[in-house]
C-alpha positions, 0 to 999 in steps of 0.5 A: 500500499505504501510501496510507491511512496515509500521507493520514492523517499528511499531513493531520495534518501539514498541520494544524500546519504554521506559517501562513508555509509555503505549497504553493509552498514545499513544491514548491520544497523538494520539487524542490531535493531531488530535485536534491540527490538526483541530485547525492549519488548523483553523490557516491557515485561517490567516497564511498559516504556519498553513497548515505546522502545520497540516502536523506535528501534522498528523505525531504525529496523525500517531505515536500515532493512529498506534503504540498504539495497536501494542505496545499492542500486543508486550507487550502481554497487550491487552484489546480487547473490551476496546481497539476497543471502545476506538480507534474508539470513539476517532477517530470519535471525531479526524475525526470531528476535522479534518473535522471541521478544514478543513472547517474553514480554508476556504480551503474547503467548509462547504458542502463538508466537511459535505459530507465527514463526513456524507459518513466517519461515514456511512462507519465507521458504515458499518465496525463496523456492519460487524465486529460485525455480520461477524467477518471481520475488516478492514479499508482499501480498495484497498491499501488505508488506513489511513496512506495513507489517511495522506499522500494525506492530506499532499501532498495537504497542500503543494500544498496549501502552494505553492500558488496552492489552486484552480484546473479548471474542464470543464472550471470552477475554483474550490478550491483544496480541494473541488475537492479533497473532492468530489472525495474522498466522491465518493469513499467512498460512492462507497465502502460503497455501495460495502461492504453493498451489499456484506456484506448482500448477505454473511449474507443471505447466512449464515442465509438462511432460511429453 
């Protein structure tokens, strides 16, 4: 949903970055920010100020994670295989830190955090396989991508910080992040099934046996 505006803004930033700042610096910054995001969630178990720190570190993560590739393209210093591998292995560790921190905070139950992590990694596997076999790579579905996810998490944190930490469902009270997490896991699961079926059919048709 925000891709067009975000792309133009990232190019504007990349054109004004100091020469001594490289793509690897930004990748490292984004990874460090995600580690501190998880730690801030853990800290929020004792102090809700940690929820606001999470929002700050999510913004820093967006800056590093979104700008590293744009900077390489603007400067025409591309390393496609290196960049692809490093960017996504760093994201894998960062995502584990994020969901682990959420679970340690007490605002998200461990089973829901585990479900989110498993479905997320399965979706990543599908995306990487499709990239290798079809050359079709994208991280967004139905207008929803990493940037939108960060915004949703930030809004949820503001709700928690304001004391809105549970929601009623069918007459029962559940943790706000548990409800949101199960909705997210279900949504990613549906995307995973749809993409898997679509790409399997596509590859079957392209490599039909005589």
